[in-house]
N, C-alpha and C positions, 0 to 999 in steps of 0.2 A: 144423675140424668134424670127427669121426669118421666111419668108413665108417661104421659101424653106423647112426649119425644119419642119412647121406644117404640111405641106403636105405630107411630109415624117411620119410624126406622125399618122398622120391619116389613111394611108395606111394600116400601122403596126397595127392600132389596129382594123379597119375591117379585114386584115386579119386573126388576132390572135380571131376575134368574130365567123369567119367562121371556123375556126378551133376547136371550143371548143362548138359549137352547133352541135345539132342532130336534125332529127325529130322523135317527140316522138309519138307512138302509144297510145291513151287512151283508155283503154277498154271499157268504155260507151259510145263510140262516135265513127264514121268512118272519122274523120275530123284529119287532122294532124296538129301539130301547132311546131313554131322553138324554142328552149328555152336552155338555157345552160344547159350542162349536172351536174345531181345532184353529180355526184361521181367524179369531174374529180380532184379537190381541192386537197383530200388527196390521192388519187392515184398516183399522180405528185409527191408528196411528200414521199410516201410509191416506187416507182420507183427510185426516186433520193434515197433513202438510201440502197435500193438494191446493186444499183451502187458503193454507197460509199463503200459499206460492204465488197468489195472484198477481203480484206486478214483478215484470222482471229488473235484473242491475239497471242502474241507470247508464250504464258504458251500452247498454245495449238498444239499435236502434233498426225499425222495421217500417216496412212499407202502411201507412194509415189506410185501415180499411173504411169504404164508403158503404156507410148505411143505404144507399138509394140504388145499392148496383148490387146484381147477383154475379157470386164471380163463374156461374156455370148455367146458362139459357137452355140447354140441348139436352138436361138429362136432369132426372130429380136429386135434391142432394139434403131431404129432410123429410123423414115419414109424419104420418100425421099424428104421431105419439112423441113429435119434435126429439125423434133422435136424428144425430147426423148419418147422411148416408157419404161414403169417403171417395173421392173422386179426386183424379189430378187436377189440380188447379180450385180445390175448395179449401185450402190450409197451406201455412205459411210454414215450410219444414223446421227453418229457422226459429221462429219463435217458439212452436209447438216440444221440439227437442230442449232447447233453452228452460223452458217449462218442466220437461221431467227428468230430465239428466240429472240434476242436483238432489232428487228424492232417494236415490241410492236403490234404486228397485232392482229387484231379481225377477227374471221370468223362466219359469219354466215352460219346456218345450218337448211334448210327447210325440214320437214318431214309431210306427210300428211297423216291422220288416222281417215279415214271414217267410221259410218257403225262399222263391225266386224272388221277393221281391228285396231280398239282402243285395241285389245287383245294382241298386239305384240309391244306395246310402250315400255312396260317395260322393256323386253328384251333386243331392241334396245337402250334404254337410258343404261341399267345396262353395257352392253358390248361396249359401247361408250366409255364412262367414264373409262374404262378400256383400252383400246387401240386408241381411236380417237383424234388425233392432242393432245396427252398429252402434258402439260406443254405450250399450247396455250389458248389465251381469245378464246372461244366458243360462241355464242348465239345460242341456237335452237329455232325456229321457230316452234310450234306444231300446224298444220291446223285438226281442228276437229268440227265435230258436238256435239261432247258430251265433253263440257270441264270437268266435272265432272269425266271422266275416264281416265283421263292424271295423271298417276301413280306419286307419292312423290318420286322421285330417288335423292340420295344425290348425289350432283353434285361439283366438284373440285373447288378450288380458282381459280375465275376470270371466272367463265362459269356459265352461266342463260339459263332458262327458260322462253319463251314466248307462251302462247296460245292464237292461234287466232279462233272464231268462224267461223266455214263456212257450206253452208246450204251443206244437204244431198241431192245426187242426186236418180234420181230410178232406173240409168246404172250404173256400173262402168265405161264404156265406158266414160261418161257424165264427171266421177270425172277425169278420166285421161286429156280427151282433155280442162277441166276449171282450170288445175293444172299450166300452162303457162301462163293464164292471171291473177290468184289470186297472183303468185309468182312476175309478175310484176308490180303491183299494190301494192306490200307490198315493193319492192325495191322501189318504187317512192315515198312512204308515209314515210318509217322507215327505211328501211335496210342500204339505203345508206348515213345514218348519223351515224350508230352505226358501219359499219363493211367494210373492204376492201377485202376480199376476201368472195365469197358464192360457198356452195355445196349444191346439190339438191340433197337428196337421198330418197330410198323406204325405208318403215318402216319396211315388213316384211321380214327383213333382220338381222343378226347379224356380228358382229365385232370379229375376233376371233385372229388377231395378227396386229401388227404396222401398223397404217394409220401417219405419218409425214409429216414433210415438203417436204419430196418428191413428194406430189401430189399437191404443189402449182406451178400454171401458170398462163396466161395472160386467156387463156380458155383451159379445161381440157373436155377429153371424155374418157369413160373407153369402149375397146373392149369386145363386146359380147361374152359370153363364149361358144354361141352354135355355133359361126360365124368363129372363128379365123382362121380354116384351112379350108372355104371354098371360092370358087371364087365368085366373086362377082355378076356373074349370077344369083347366087341360094341366094344370099342376100334375106331376105323376106322385100324387099324395096316396097312402093307404085308405083306401074307402070300403073294406070291410067291416060292418059296425061291429063285426066280433072281436076287432084285434083292437089293444089298447091304443095304437099308432094313427085309429081312424079319424079322419077330418071330412065333414059333410060338404060337398061342392059349393054352399055359400057360404064358408067360411074359408080365412087365409090371407094372408098379407102380400108377402114374397114366397117366391121356394129358393130354401135354404140349402147350400152344399155341403156334405158332410167331410168334404175335405180339411175345412176351416172352421175352429169355433173356440171360442175362449173368451176371456174374462178375468176378475176377481178370483181368487183361488178360491173364497168360499162361495160364489155363485158358479163356477165349473162344477164344484164339486155337489152341489145342488141339483144341476142339471145331469151329472152323469147317475147321480142316485136315483132320480126319477124316472132317466131312460131306462135303464140295466131292471129296476123293480119292474117296470111294464114289458119291459123284453121276456124277464123269466115268467109272467103272469100268461103272456102271449105262448111263451113256449111249453106252458104248464096245459095250455089249450089246442096244442097243436097247431098254433099259426105260426107263421114268421112274414113278419111285415116285407111288403114289397120290395124296399128300398134298405132293407136291415133297420140298422142303429139313425141313418138318416132319415129313413120314416121318423122314426120315433122324435128325433130331434126337430123337423118340422113340426110335431104336434106339440112336442114342448116350447118353442119359442112364438105358440097362438096365445097361449096365458102367461107366459113369459116374455115379454116384449124385450128383444135386444135393445140397451144403449147405445149402440155404435153398431153399424151395418157398412161393411166392406161391398165396395160394387166391384162387381165382376174383373176388377183389373188386376184386384188379391185372388182370382181363383178363376184364371180364363183356360179355354181350352184350345191346344195350338191345332186342333183339327178341325178346327172354324175359323172361316176368315176375320180378319182384324177391322170391325166397323169403325165408322169416324169417330162416336163417343166414346172409343177406350182408345184414348188419347196414347196410352202406354200399360205394357204388360208387365205386371210385377212379379207374379206367381202364376205357373202354368204347370197342365199336364206330361208328361212324357210320353212322348207318340211310342204305342208298344202293341204287340199282338197279344189281346188276352188271352186268347186259346192259349196262348204258349207259354205264358207266365202263370195264370193261373191252373190250379190241379186238378182243377176241374169244369 
């Protein structure tokens, strides 16, 4: 090989190393190091598969979409950065499932059940098995301080459950703050080897209707049901400039709920790494963001726009009356006495 070709080859290799490397934040230290992204190989394969799958089988028939007609006129269905907002009536379940199911996807799903919150696990899992990504491979990761309390719920084909013991903390706010670090560590040590997508969900919730392939996206956020009609000046963002979660009054797109977020494993890793790093910085300065990890999550989404937004159908609050634009509720909070289930 000529000297010129060797120089070109070396330059290309260095460039590729720079692209496929990232600063990783380690939960046990404040130092950074450069390592290859653990999720990259199978995520590149997945992206190529999604690009190739463009056309459906010739035997599949479906209704022709009308380019001059919007499926919903009562709600916004796309963001200013052209990300879809998923509402009932904005997608064809048959078409989108037939696109994704042949890709052999595995979806990691993280759930925290600590203290008295273990009581919500059974109903969560039972309703998930009826509605949550049915027909896809799902790996549940249950983080709990009481592994013996994890119920034995029958799981469908290709669906498994792993229990990971975590410490019980004195304050529910501390549990909330630690969640990002625990997910980060589990992605690093285990999840990146097993799944292409990750969804992080709250346990005190029930599934009521379909959660299908329409929820897949590079980076996925859910619009909070309490603030989708509210101006951003009234969002419950962290406003103190001293906090890493601080968001000025003139910034923000939507207010996102911390009970649902996800996307490609690589992107969820980046999200949890950044949020956990910022939580540690705040903690070192004796600051706790107003809504713990949810505040840091909203800060992250300002500068890293979600590629798919789930409407409040996917994160409803049953304490609220169901308005006309919510055609069906897919996932909602369990009615409970917070003073009773929380230890402080």
